[in-house]
py3Dmol code that shows the C-alpha trace and the ligand (Angstrom):
import py3Dmol

protein = """\
ATOM      1  CA  MET A   1    -144.875  -0.234-136.259  1.00  0.00           C
ATOM      2  CA  ARG A   2    -141.441   1.281-136.943  1.00  0.00           C
ATOM      3  CA  GLU A   3    -140.886   1.710-133.190  1.00  0.00           C
ATOM      4  CA  GLU A   4    -141.787  -1.896-132.503  1.00  0.00           C
ATOM      5  CA  LEU A   5    -139.452  -3.049-135.252  1.00  0.00           C
ATOM      6  CA  GLN A   6    -136.740  -0.793-133.886  1.00  0.00           C
ATOM      7  CA  ALA A   7    -137.212  -2.443-130.487  1.00  0.00           C
ATOM      8  CA  VAL A   8    -136.795  -5.864-132.125  1.00  0.00           C
ATOM      9  CA  VAL A   9    -133.639  -4.648-133.855  1.00  0.00           C
ATOM     10  CA  GLU A  10    -132.243  -3.285-130.562  1.00  0.00           C
ATOM     11  CA  GLU A  11    -132.956  -6.592-128.823  1.00  0.00           C
ATOM     12  CA  LEU A  12    -131.271  -8.536-131.633  1.00  0.00           C
ATOM     13  CA  LYS A  13    -128.261  -6.220-131.481  1.00  0.00           C
ATOM     14  CA  ALA A  14    -127.971  -6.705-127.726  1.00  0.00           C
ATOM     15  CA  MET A  15    -128.104 -10.476-128.205  1.00  0.00           C
ATOM     16  CA  ARG A  16    -125.496 -10.264-130.947  1.00  0.00           C
ATOM     17  CA  ASP A  17    -123.218  -8.153-128.724  1.00  0.00           C
ATOM     18  CA  ALA A  18    -123.592 -10.780-126.019  1.00  0.00           C
ATOM     19  CA  GLY A  19    -122.284 -13.379-128.450  1.00  0.00           C
ATOM     20  CA  VAL A  20    -125.521 -14.881-129.772  1.00  0.00           C
ATOM     21  CA  SER A  21    -125.119 -15.693-133.445  1.00  0.00           C
ATOM     22  CA  HIS A  22    -128.416 -17.441-134.230  1.00  0.00           C
ATOM     23  CA  VAL A  23    -131.977 -17.190-133.010  1.00  0.00           C
ATOM     24  CA  TYR A  24    -134.842 -19.570-133.705  1.00  0.00           C
ATOM     25  CA  LEU A  25    -138.124 -18.358-135.134  1.00  0.00           C
ATOM     26  CA  ALA A  26    -141.373 -20.133-135.927  1.00  0.00           C
ATOM     27  CA  ASP A  27    -142.497 -19.872-139.575  1.00  0.00           C
ATOM     28  CA  GLY A  28    -145.426 -17.646-138.580  1.00  0.00           C
ATOM     29  CA  THR A  29    -143.176 -15.187-136.746  1.00  0.00           C
ATOM     30  CA  LEU A  30    -140.829 -15.007-139.704  1.00  0.00           C
ATOM     31  CA  GLY A  31    -143.791 -14.238-142.030  1.00  0.00           C
ATOM     32  CA  ASP A  32    -145.070 -11.534-139.657  1.00  0.00           C
ATOM     33  CA  LEU A  33    -141.620 -10.000-139.462  1.00  0.00           C
ATOM     34  CA  ARG A  34    -141.367  -9.921-143.249  1.00  0.00           C
ATOM     35  CA  ALA A  35    -144.775  -8.284-143.604  1.00  0.00           C
ATOM     36  CA  ALA A  36    -143.920  -5.725-140.936  1.00  0.00           C
ATOM     37  CA  VAL A  37    -140.602  -4.892-142.581  1.00  0.00           C
ATOM     38  CA  SER A  38    -142.247  -4.355-146.006  1.00  0.00           C
ATOM     39  CA  ALA A  39    -145.006  -2.215-144.478  1.00  0.00           C
ATOM     40  CA  ALA A  40    -142.546  -0.105-142.543  1.00  0.00           C
ATOM     41  CA  GLY A  41    -140.258   0.185-145.566  1.00  0.00           C
ATOM     42  CA  ALA A  42    -143.124   1.437-147.753  1.00  0.00           C
ATOM     43  CA  ALA A  43    -144.100   4.088-145.216  1.00  0.00           C
ATOM     44  CA  ALA A  44    -140.591   5.282-144.522  1.00  0.00           C
ATOM     45  CA  ASP A  45    -138.886   8.346-145.831  1.00  0.00           C
ATOM     46  CA  PRO A  46    -136.358   6.927-148.335  1.00  0.00           C
ATOM     47  CA  GLU A  47    -133.743   9.508-147.222  1.00  0.00           C
ATOM     48  CA  SER A  48    -133.669   8.246-143.667  1.00  0.00           C
ATOM     49  CA  ALA A  49    -134.272   4.584-144.376  1.00  0.00           C
ATOM     50  CA  SER A  50    -130.678   3.434-144.021  1.00  0.00           C
ATOM     51  CA  ALA A  51    -130.321   5.008-140.604  1.00  0.00           C
ATOM     52  CA  ALA A  52    -133.598   3.940-139.069  1.00  0.00           C
ATOM     53  CA  ALA A  53    -134.788   0.913-141.008  1.00  0.00           C
ATOM     54  CA  PRO A  54    -134.793  -2.481-139.365  1.00  0.00           C
ATOM     55  CA  PRO A  55    -132.446  -5.053-140.797  1.00  0.00           C
ATOM     56  CA  THR A  56    -133.246  -6.842-143.990  1.00  0.00           C
ATOM     57  CA  PRO A  57    -135.283  -9.965-143.168  1.00  0.00           C
ATOM     58  CA  PRO A  58    -132.862 -12.564-142.064  1.00  0.00           C
ATOM     59  CA  ARG A  59    -131.596 -15.374-144.195  1.00  0.00           C
ATOM     60  CA  ARG A  60    -132.888 -18.778-143.281  1.00  0.00           C
ATOM     61  CA  GLU A  61    -130.545 -21.644-142.754  1.00  0.00           C
ATOM     62  CA  PRO A  62    -131.256 -24.707-144.892  1.00  0.00           C
ATOM     63  CA  THR A  63    -131.843 -27.127-142.011  1.00  0.00           C
ATOM     64  CA  PRO A  64    -134.338 -26.022-139.390  1.00  0.00           C
ATOM     65  CA  PRO A  65    -134.192 -27.496-135.900  1.00  0.00           C
ATOM     66  CA  SER A  66    -136.479 -30.420-135.259  1.00  0.00           C
ATOM     67  CA  ASP A  67    -138.886 -28.507-132.985  1.00  0.00           C
ATOM     68  CA  GLY A  68    -140.304 -26.666-135.985  1.00  0.00           C
ATOM     69  CA  ALA A  69    -138.558 -23.371-135.225  1.00  0.00           C
ATOM     70  CA  ARG A  70    -136.371 -21.857-137.886  1.00  0.00           C
ATOM     71  CA  GLU A  71    -132.839 -20.629-137.505  1.00  0.00           C
ATOM     72  CA  MET A  72    -132.300 -17.019-138.414  1.00  0.00           C
ATOM     73  CA  VAL A  73    -128.794 -15.645-138.980  1.00  0.00           C
ATOM     74  CA  LEU A  74    -128.503 -12.322-137.236  1.00  0.00           C
ATOM     75  CA  PRO A  75    -127.292  -9.426-139.398  1.00  0.00           C
ATOM     76  CA  MET A  76    -123.879  -7.980-138.574  1.00  0.00           C
ATOM     77  CA  GLY A  77    -125.299  -4.460-138.453  1.00  0.00           C
ATOM     78  CA  GLU A  78    -127.021  -1.862-140.528  1.00  0.00           C
ATOM     79  CA  GLY A  79    -125.705  -1.735-144.110  1.00  0.00           C
ATOM     80  CA  ARG A  80    -124.068  -5.159-143.697  1.00  0.00           C
ATOM     81  CA  ALA A  81    -127.190  -7.158-143.204  1.00  0.00           C
ATOM     82  CA  ARG A  82    -126.429  -9.781-145.789  1.00  0.00           C
ATOM     83  CA  GLU A  83    -122.739 -10.224-145.045  1.00  0.00           C
ATOM     84  CA  PRO A  84    -121.866 -13.499-143.376  1.00  0.00           C
ATOM     85  CA  ARG A  85    -120.860 -13.149-139.779  1.00  0.00           C
ATOM     86  CA  LYS A  86    -117.070 -13.219-139.457  1.00  0.00           C
ATOM     87  CA  ALA A  87    -116.230 -13.425-135.776  1.00  0.00           C
ATOM     88  CA  ALA A  88    -118.580 -13.475-132.823  1.00  0.00           C
ATOM     89  CA  PRO A  89    -117.899 -10.700-130.336  1.00  0.00           C
ATOM     90  CA  LYS A  90    -116.510 -12.037-127.078  1.00  0.00           C
ATOM     91  CA  PRO A  91    -119.371 -12.746-124.666  1.00  0.00           C
ATOM     92  CA  ALA A  92    -119.376 -10.340-121.737  1.00  0.00           C
ATOM     93  CA  ARG A  93    -120.856 -12.984-119.459  1.00  0.00           C
ATOM     94  CA  HIS A  94    -119.053 -15.619-117.410  1.00  0.00           C
ATOM     95  CA  GLY A  95    -120.562 -19.081-117.481  1.00  0.00           C
ATOM     96  CA  PRO A  96    -120.873 -21.382-114.457  1.00  0.00           C
ATOM     97  CA  SER A  97    -118.991 -24.184-116.193  1.00  0.00           C
ATOM     98  CA  GLU A  98    -115.960 -22.046-117.018  1.00  0.00           C
ATOM     99  CA  PRO A  99    -112.944 -22.479-114.734  1.00  0.00           C
ATOM    100  CA  VAL A 100    -112.737 -19.963-111.912  1.00  0.00           C
ATOM    101  CA  PRO A 101    -110.550 -17.137-113.248  1.00  0.00           C
ATOM    102  CA  PRO A 102    -107.550 -15.680-111.415  1.00  0.00           C
ATOM    103  CA  PRO A 103    -108.366 -13.438-108.427  1.00  0.00           C
ATOM    104  CA  PRO A 104    -109.684  -9.989-109.312  1.00  0.00           C
ATOM    105  CA  ALA A 105    -107.803  -6.787-108.517  1.00  0.00           C
ATOM    106  CA  VAL A 106    -109.843  -4.809-106.014  1.00  0.00           C
ATOM    107  CA  ASP A 107    -108.772  -1.172-105.818  1.00  0.00           C
ATOM    108  CA  LEU A 108    -110.800   0.390-103.068  1.00  0.00           C
ATOM    109  CA  PRO A 109    -111.678   4.018-103.682  1.00  0.00           C
ATOM    110  CA  ALA A 110    -110.501   6.675-101.223  1.00  0.00           C
ATOM    111  CA  GLY A 111    -113.108   8.084 -98.860  1.00  0.00           C
ATOM    112  CA  GLU A 112    -115.115   7.322 -95.757  1.00  0.00           C
ATOM    113  CA  ALA A 113    -115.229   3.716 -94.603  1.00  0.00           C
ATOM    114  CA  ALA A 114    -119.004   3.485 -95.171  1.00  0.00           C
ATOM    115  CA  GLU A 115    -118.665   4.735 -98.756  1.00  0.00           C
ATOM    116  CA  ARG A 116    -115.789   2.385 -99.456  1.00  0.00           C
ATOM    117  CA  MET A 117    -117.794  -0.524 -98.070  1.00  0.00           C
ATOM    118  CA  ALA A 118    -120.847   0.433-100.149  1.00  0.00           C
ATOM    119  CA  TRP A 119    -118.614   0.499-103.240  1.00  0.00           C
ATOM    120  CA  LEU A 120    -117.159  -2.892-102.366  1.00  0.00           C
ATOM    121  CA  ARG A 121    -120.556  -4.412-101.605  1.00  0.00           C
ATOM    122  CA  LYS A 122    -121.888  -3.284-104.995  1.00  0.00           C
ATOM    123  CA  ARG A 123    -118.780  -4.601-106.714  1.00  0.00           C
ATOM    124  CA  VAL A 124    -119.194  -8.044-105.106  1.00  0.00           C
ATOM    125  CA  LEU A 125    -122.950  -8.261-105.606  1.00  0.00           C
ATOM    126  CA  GLU A 126    -122.429  -7.439-109.280  1.00  0.00           C
ATOM    127  CA  CYS A 127    -119.372  -9.692-109.712  1.00  0.00           C
ATOM    128  CA  PRO A 128    -120.092 -11.713-112.897  1.00  0.00           C
ATOM    129  CA  VAL A 129    -118.011 -14.683-111.725  1.00  0.00           C
ATOM    130  CA  CYS A 130    -119.864 -14.867-108.378  1.00  0.00           C
ATOM    131  CA  ASN A 131    -123.239 -14.398-110.060  1.00  0.00           C
ATOM    132  CA  ALA A 132    -122.548 -17.075-112.655  1.00  0.00           C
ATOM    133  CA  ARG A 133    -122.095 -19.550-109.799  1.00  0.00           C
ATOM    134  CA  VAL A 134    -125.238 -18.937-107.785  1.00  0.00           C
ATOM    135  CA  LYS A 135    -128.265 -20.961-108.776  1.00  0.00           C
ATOM    136  CA  PRO A 136    -131.202 -19.087-110.310  1.00  0.00           C
ATOM    137  CA  GLY A 137    -133.157 -17.241-107.620  1.00  0.00           C
ATOM    138  CA  LYS A 138    -130.296 -17.496-105.097  1.00  0.00           C
ATOM    139  CA  LYS A 139    -128.018 -14.681-103.955  1.00  0.00           C
ATOM    140  CA  VAL A 140    -124.373 -13.699-103.801  1.00  0.00           C
ATOM    141  CA  VAL A 141    -123.591 -13.160-100.107  1.00  0.00           C
ATOM    142  CA  PHE A 142    -121.537 -10.220 -98.875  1.00  0.00           C
ATOM    143  CA  GLY A 143    -120.437  -9.521 -95.280  1.00  0.00           C
ATOM    144  CA  VAL A 144    -122.616  -7.667 -92.764  1.00  0.00           C
ATOM    145  CA  GLY A 145    -121.883  -5.407 -89.835  1.00  0.00           C
ATOM    146  CA  PRO A 146    -120.688  -1.958 -88.921  1.00  0.00           C
ATOM    147  CA  VAL A 147    -117.538  -0.656 -90.548  1.00  0.00           C
ATOM    148  CA  GLU A 148    -116.376   0.375 -87.054  1.00  0.00           C
ATOM    149  CA  ALA A 149    -116.610  -3.188 -85.707  1.00  0.00           C
ATOM    150  CA  GLU A 150    -113.678  -4.253 -83.542  1.00  0.00           C
ATOM    151  CA  ILE A 151    -114.258  -7.959 -84.091  1.00  0.00           C
ATOM    152  CA  PHE A 152    -114.457  -9.530 -87.565  1.00  0.00           C
ATOM    153  CA  PHE A 153    -115.851 -13.080 -87.653  1.00  0.00           C
ATOM    154  CA  CYS A 154    -114.935 -14.936 -90.819  1.00  0.00           C
ATOM    155  CA  GLY A 155    -116.674 -18.141 -91.824  1.00  0.00           C
ATOM    156  CA  GLU A 156    -116.398 -20.461 -94.781  1.00  0.00           C
ATOM    157  CA  ALA A 157    -119.159 -19.982 -97.338  1.00  0.00           C
ATOM    158  CA  PRO A 158    -122.876 -19.338 -97.483  1.00  0.00           C
ATOM    159  CA  GLY A 159    -125.108 -22.360 -97.010  1.00  0.00           C
ATOM    160  CA  ALA A 160    -128.681 -23.024 -98.103  1.00  0.00           C
ATOM    161  CA  GLU A 161    -130.343 -20.375 -95.888  1.00  0.00           C
ATOM    162  CA  GLU A 162    -127.652 -17.792 -96.513  1.00  0.00           C
ATOM    163  CA  GLU A 163    -127.910 -17.977-100.302  1.00  0.00           C
ATOM    164  CA  VAL A 164    -131.670 -17.489-100.028  1.00  0.00           C
ATOM    165  CA  GLN A 165    -131.473 -14.504 -97.680  1.00  0.00           C
ATOM    166  CA  GLY A 166    -128.243 -13.054 -99.079  1.00  0.00           C
ATOM    167  CA  GLU A 167    -126.777 -12.711 -95.570  1.00  0.00           C
ATOM    168  CA  PRO A 168    -123.991 -14.692 -93.879  1.00  0.00           C
ATOM    169  CA  PHE A 169    -124.664 -16.944 -90.898  1.00  0.00           C
ATOM    170  CA  VAL A 170    -128.442 -16.908 -90.759  1.00  0.00           C
ATOM    171  CA  GLY A 171    -128.968 -20.704 -90.693  1.00  0.00           C
ATOM    172  CA  PRO A 172    -128.485 -23.029 -87.690  1.00  0.00           C
ATOM    173  CA  ALA A 173    -124.725 -22.349 -87.475  1.00  0.00           C
ATOM    174  CA  GLY A 174    -125.479 -18.644 -87.657  1.00  0.00           C
ATOM    175  CA  GLN A 175    -127.964 -18.871 -84.815  1.00  0.00           C
ATOM    176  CA  LEU A 176    -125.313 -20.501 -82.677  1.00  0.00           C
ATOM    177  CA  LEU A 177    -122.797 -17.838 -83.673  1.00  0.00           C
ATOM    178  CA  THR A 178    -125.324 -15.177 -82.638  1.00  0.00           C
ATOM    179  CA  LYS A 179    -125.603 -16.905 -79.213  1.00  0.00           C
ATOM    180  CA  ILE A 180    -121.821 -16.979 -78.839  1.00  0.00           C
ATOM    181  CA  ILE A 181    -121.660 -13.268 -79.664  1.00  0.00           C
ATOM    182  CA  GLY A 182    -124.426 -12.702 -77.101  1.00  0.00           C
ATOM    183  CA  GLY A 183    -122.401 -14.605 -74.485  1.00  0.00           C
ATOM    184  CA  MET A 184    -119.618 -12.111 -75.059  1.00  0.00           C
ATOM    185  CA  GLY A 185    -122.028  -9.338 -74.112  1.00  0.00           C
ATOM    186  CA  LEU A 186    -122.370  -8.111 -77.694  1.00  0.00           C
ATOM    187  CA  SER A 187    -125.176  -8.109 -80.215  1.00  0.00           C
ATOM    188  CA  ARG A 188    -124.811  -9.437 -83.730  1.00  0.00           C
ATOM    189  CA  GLY A 189    -125.102  -5.896 -85.032  1.00  0.00           C
ATOM    190  CA  GLU A 190    -121.938  -4.848 -83.191  1.00  0.00           C
ATOM    191  CA  VAL A 191    -119.556  -7.210 -84.980  1.00  0.00           C
ATOM    192  CA  TYR A 192    -118.674  -7.746 -88.631  1.00  0.00           C
ATOM    193  CA  ILE A 193    -119.516 -11.158 -90.104  1.00  0.00           C
ATOM    194  CA  GLY A 194    -118.091 -12.278 -93.421  1.00  0.00           C
ATOM    195  CA  ASN A 195    -117.082 -15.393 -95.271  1.00  0.00           C
ATOM    196  CA  ILE A 196    -114.171 -16.613 -97.326  1.00  0.00           C
ATOM    197  CA  MET A 197    -116.625 -17.240-100.180  1.00  0.00           C
ATOM    198  CA  ASN A 198    -119.295 -14.984-101.618  1.00  0.00           C
ATOM    199  CA  TRP A 199    -121.296 -17.790-103.148  1.00  0.00           C
ATOM    200  CA  ARG A 200    -122.411 -21.204-101.982  1.00  0.00           C
ATOM    201  CA  PRO A 201    -120.137 -23.811-103.567  1.00  0.00           C
ATOM    202  CA  GLU A 202    -122.329 -25.476-106.115  1.00  0.00           C
ATOM    203  CA  MET A 203    -124.130 -28.610-104.955  1.00  0.00           C
ATOM    204  CA  PRO A 204    -126.327 -30.873-107.033  1.00  0.00           C
ATOM    205  CA  THR A 205    -129.020 -30.696-104.350  1.00  0.00           C
ATOM    206  CA  SER A 206    -130.303 -28.035-101.984  1.00  0.00           C
ATOM    207  CA  VAL A 207    -129.059 -29.968 -98.933  1.00  0.00           C
ATOM    208  CA  GLY A 208    -125.462 -30.371 -97.803  1.00  0.00           C
ATOM    209  CA  ASN A 209    -122.455 -28.208 -98.436  1.00  0.00           C
ATOM    210  CA  ARG A 210    -119.032 -28.867 -99.897  1.00  0.00           C
ATOM    211  CA  PRO A 211    -115.854 -27.028 -98.976  1.00  0.00           C
ATOM    212  CA  PRO A 212    -114.730 -24.496-101.558  1.00  0.00           C
ATOM    213  CA  THR A 213    -111.868 -25.374-103.883  1.00  0.00           C
ATOM    214  CA  ALA A 214    -108.504 -23.601-103.636  1.00  0.00           C
ATOM    215  CA  GLU A 215    -109.342 -21.677-106.845  1.00  0.00           C
ATOM    216  CA  GLU A 216    -112.714 -20.570-105.513  1.00  0.00           C
ATOM    217  CA  MET A 217    -111.148 -19.357-102.273  1.00  0.00           C
ATOM    218  CA  ALA A 218    -108.329 -17.585-104.103  1.00  0.00           C
ATOM    219  CA  PHE A 219    -110.860 -15.812-106.319  1.00  0.00           C
ATOM    220  CA  CYS A 220    -112.881 -14.481-103.371  1.00  0.00           C
ATOM    221  CA  LEU A 221    -109.920 -13.604-101.137  1.00  0.00           C
ATOM    222  CA  PRO A 222    -109.347 -10.075-102.552  1.00  0.00           C
ATOM    223  CA  TYR A 223    -112.980  -9.265-101.696  1.00  0.00           C
ATOM    224  CA  LEU A 224    -112.478 -10.466 -98.117  1.00  0.00           C
ATOM    225  CA  ARG A 225    -109.146  -8.692 -97.813  1.00  0.00           C
ATOM    226  CA  ALA A 226    -110.812  -5.469 -98.933  1.00  0.00           C
ATOM    227  CA  GLN A 227    -113.556  -5.908 -96.285  1.00  0.00           C
ATOM    228  CA  VAL A 228    -110.855  -6.389 -93.653  1.00  0.00           C
ATOM    229  CA  GLU A 229    -109.071  -3.277 -94.949  1.00  0.00           C
ATOM    230  CA  VAL A 230    -112.223  -1.149 -94.674  1.00  0.00           C
ATOM    231  CA  VAL A 231    -113.264  -2.421 -91.228  1.00  0.00           C
ATOM    232  CA  ALA A 232    -109.699  -2.531 -89.868  1.00  0.00           C
ATOM    233  CA  PRO A 233    -110.864  -4.611 -86.892  1.00  0.00           C
ATOM    234  CA  LYS A 234    -108.806  -5.180 -83.767  1.00  0.00           C
ATOM    235  CA  VAL A 235    -109.251  -8.946 -84.110  1.00  0.00           C
ATOM    236  CA  ILE A 236    -110.271 -11.468 -86.763  1.00  0.00           C
ATOM    237  CA  VAL A 237    -111.857 -14.713 -85.594  1.00  0.00           C
ATOM    238  CA  ALA A 238    -111.418 -17.453 -88.200  1.00  0.00           C
ATOM    239  CA  LEU A 239    -114.287 -19.915 -87.822  1.00  0.00           C
ATOM    240  CA  GLY A 240    -113.141 -23.378 -88.838  1.00  0.00           C
ATOM    241  CA  LYS A 241    -110.449 -24.874 -91.012  1.00  0.00           C
ATOM    242  CA  THR A 242    -111.602 -23.422 -94.322  1.00  0.00           C
ATOM    243  CA  ALA A 243    -111.528 -19.891 -92.915  1.00  0.00           C
ATOM    244  CA  VAL A 244    -108.068 -20.545 -91.478  1.00  0.00           C
ATOM    245  CA  ASP A 245    -106.815 -22.008 -94.767  1.00  0.00           C
ATOM    246  CA  GLY A 246    -108.389 -19.170 -96.751  1.00  0.00           C
ATOM    247  CA  LEU A 247    -106.861 -16.461 -94.574  1.00  0.00           C
ATOM    248  CA  LEU A 248    -103.496 -17.995 -93.710  1.00  0.00           C
ATOM    249  CA  GLY A 249    -102.994 -20.022 -96.874  1.00  0.00           C
ATOM    250  CA  PRO A 250    -103.611 -23.745 -97.238  1.00  0.00           C
ATOM    251  CA  ASP A 251    -101.484 -26.181 -95.258  1.00  0.00           C
ATOM    252  CA  PRO A 252    -102.321 -29.881 -95.593  1.00  0.00           C
ATOM    253  CA  LYS A 253    -100.628 -30.574 -92.258  1.00  0.00           C
ATOM    254  CA  ARG A 254    -102.681 -28.001 -90.355  1.00  0.00           C
ATOM    255  CA  LYS A 255    -105.053 -29.425 -87.740  1.00  0.00           C
ATOM    256  CA  MET A 256    -107.719 -27.246 -86.182  1.00  0.00           C
ATOM    257  CA  GLY A 257    -107.083 -28.799 -82.774  1.00  0.00           C
ATOM    258  CA  GLN A 258    -103.522 -27.486 -82.934  1.00  0.00           C
ATOM    259  CA  VAL A 259    -104.087 -23.982 -84.298  1.00  0.00           C
ATOM    260  CA  ARG A 260    -107.264 -23.012 -82.443  1.00  0.00           C
ATOM    261  CA  GLY A 261    -106.817 -20.667 -79.545  1.00  0.00           C
ATOM    262  CA  LYS A 262    -103.378 -19.544 -80.782  1.00  0.00           C
ATOM    263  CA  TRP A 263    -102.780 -16.113 -82.251  1.00  0.00           C
ATOM    264  CA  HIS A 264    -101.861 -15.662 -85.887  1.00  0.00           C
ATOM    265  CA  GLU A 265    -101.982 -12.646 -88.205  1.00  0.00           C
ATOM    266  CA  PHE A 266    -103.773 -11.626 -91.370  1.00  0.00           C
ATOM    267  CA  ALA A 267    -102.906  -8.331 -93.075  1.00  0.00           C
ATOM    268  CA  GLY A 268    -101.186  -7.220 -89.869  1.00  0.00           C
ATOM    269  CA  ILE A 269    -104.301  -7.908 -87.769  1.00  0.00           C
ATOM    270  CA  PRO A 270    -104.321 -10.480 -84.929  1.00  0.00           C
ATOM    271  CA  LEU A 271    -106.258 -13.553 -86.013  1.00  0.00           C
ATOM    272  CA  LEU A 272    -107.578 -16.241 -83.711  1.00  0.00           C
ATOM    273  CA  PRO A 273    -108.769 -19.553 -85.157  1.00  0.00           C
ATOM    274  CA  THR A 274    -111.582 -21.332 -83.361  1.00  0.00           C
ATOM    275  CA  PHE A 275    -113.976 -24.146 -84.181  1.00  0.00           C
ATOM    276  CA  HIS A 276    -116.754 -23.443 -86.677  1.00  0.00           C
ATOM    277  CA  PRO A 277    -120.233 -23.268 -85.094  1.00  0.00           C
ATOM    278  CA  SER A 278    -121.335 -26.155 -87.364  1.00  0.00           C
ATOM    279  CA  TYR A 279    -118.628 -28.274 -85.749  1.00  0.00           C
ATOM    280  CA  LEU A 280    -120.031 -27.314 -82.359  1.00  0.00           C
ATOM    281  CA  LEU A 281    -123.503 -28.342 -83.499  1.00  0.00           C
ATOM    282  CA  ARG A 282    -122.149 -31.755 -84.431  1.00  0.00           C
ATOM    283  CA  ASN A 283    -119.934 -32.063 -81.333  1.00  0.00           C
ATOM    284  CA  ASP A 284    -122.190 -30.688 -78.655  1.00  0.00           C
ATOM    285  CA  THR A 285    -119.979 -31.451 -75.654  1.00  0.00           C
ATOM    286  CA  LEU A 286    -119.115 -29.290 -72.674  1.00  0.00           C
ATOM    287  CA  ARG A 287    -115.436 -29.669 -73.544  1.00  0.00           C
ATOM    288  CA  THR A 288    -115.782 -28.319 -77.109  1.00  0.00           C
ATOM    289  CA  LYS A 289    -118.046 -25.520 -75.953  1.00  0.00           C
ATOM    290  CA  ARG A 290    -115.526 -24.543 -73.297  1.00  0.00           C
ATOM    291  CA  MET A 291    -112.682 -24.543 -75.841  1.00  0.00           C
ATOM    292  CA  VAL A 292    -114.573 -22.133 -78.078  1.00  0.00           C
ATOM    293  CA  TRP A 293    -115.574 -20.082 -75.074  1.00  0.00           C
ATOM    294  CA  GLU A 294    -111.948 -19.774 -73.922  1.00  0.00           C
ATOM    295  CA  ASP A 295    -111.113 -18.524 -77.427  1.00  0.00           C
ATOM    296  CA  MET A 296    -113.867 -15.929 -77.178  1.00  0.00           C
ATOM    297  CA  MET A 297    -112.575 -14.754 -73.797  1.00  0.00           C
ATOM    298  CA  GLN A 298    -109.160 -14.269 -75.398  1.00  0.00           C
ATOM    299  CA  VAL A 299    -110.814 -12.196 -78.094  1.00  0.00           C
ATOM    300  CA  MET A 300    -112.637 -10.082 -75.496  1.00  0.00           C
ATOM    301  CA  GLU A 301    -109.425  -9.443 -73.605  1.00  0.00           C
ATOM    302  CA  ARG A 302    -107.567  -8.574 -76.805  1.00  0.00           C
ATOM    303  CA  VAL A 303    -110.113  -5.907 -77.759  1.00  0.00           C
ATOM    304  CA  GLY A 304    -110.177  -4.567 -74.192  1.00  0.00           C
ATOM    305  CA  MET A 305    -113.599  -5.873 -73.113  1.00  0.00           C
ATOM    306  CA  PRO A 306    -114.011  -6.824 -69.454  1.00  0.00           C
ATOM    307  CA  VAL A 307    -114.710 -10.500 -68.767  1.00  0.00           C
ATOM    308  CA  SER A 308    -116.984 -11.038 -65.770  1.00  0.00           C
ATOM    309  CA  GLU A 309    -116.592 -13.837 -63.213  1.00  0.00           C
ATOM    310  CA  ARG A 310    -119.833 -15.285 -64.492  1.00  0.00           C
ATOM    311  CA  GLN A 311    -118.506 -15.304 -68.058  1.00  0.00           C
ATOM    312  CA  ARG A 312    -115.295 -16.937 -66.865  1.00  0.00           C
ATOM    313  CA  SER A 313    -117.269 -19.815 -65.441  1.00  0.00           C
ATOM    314  CA  TYR A 314    -119.285 -20.636 -68.621  1.00  0.00           C
ATOM    315  CA  PHE A 315    -119.075 -24.321 -69.661  1.00  0.00           C
ATOM    316  CA  LEU A 316    -116.856 -25.273 -66.733  1.00  0.00           C
ATOM    317  CA  THR A 317    -117.410 -28.714 -65.316  1.00  0.00           C
ATOM    318  CA  ARG A 318    -118.305 -28.756 -61.673  1.00  0.00           C
TER     319      ARG A 318
END
"""
ligand_1 = """\
8
URA
N -121.330 -21.332 -92.520
C -120.432 -20.422 -92.911
O -119.247 -20.664 -92.845
N -120.855 -19.269 -93.359
C -122.140 -18.948 -93.422
O -122.458 -17.833 -93.849
C -123.064 -19.913 -92.986
C -122.651 -21.090 -92.550
"""
view = py3Dmol.view(width=600, height=400)
view.addModel(protein, "pdb")
view.setStyle({"model": 0}, {"cartoon": {"style": "trace"}})
view.addModel(ligand_1, "xyz")
view.setStyle({"model": 1}, {"stick": {}})
view.zoomTo()
view.show()
């Protein structure tokens, strides 16, 4: 019985440390707890009681909640069980309704690229701010691909499929991206694929996506920058306006039609903006496909890949 009570005490302490100041108990539970405490107290060695005993049964608040449960004030700790609580410890958790905090400092450890990436992946998957913003049962999404990849594709944010699978670009846009990569003579596993955002910007429904806010993008940018640092690709391909804005900084005057296909730079690495595969899905014309394809040929040439005559003729009108 003492062990079970100790477990209850530990649980209450953990809740208190997380900032919980009150718990609700049914009358029956409160009675059982009292009986258990008296029984354990009677059996205990009086010398060790103060160190191991569970807290004194909690004080009840005068007005119980309407659902019949009772409010119990948690003790402040052993030996201070009856003192009123002075200040709640700061909660360690980050709530979804809190404003997005300033960007985190990401200090990559020294070591092999694979180890550094594993460290970074763990850091992002455990990021409390990211986790507070994914819906229950959904996942924070980190980049995928070899750390030796020469080409780094960067998209916007996970969508519905991605937050379920925890992998970027696995939905319809991802399938198209995989085809584009295939057209370049590469497999998906030979390139790195990441996103500006590590979580799906919150939507009231499971369908549709919204662009991330400037604060959301700024928060995730150090994680993306660190992925770029580890991979050190020869080229970054920014897929769509959000990726361009995230990587190059927002510019309200920027138009994708003007910046796509022209070289820029991020962290000293050549960056080529092109249309997002979702845009291609919505604008399924030979002309748009050819524009993206010309961008991909530029990428191939930049990393030193040969471009065949057949590849040169893709999406050309006859
Ligand atoms: N669109 C993106 O920008 N990223 C994904 O991971 C999926 C769809």
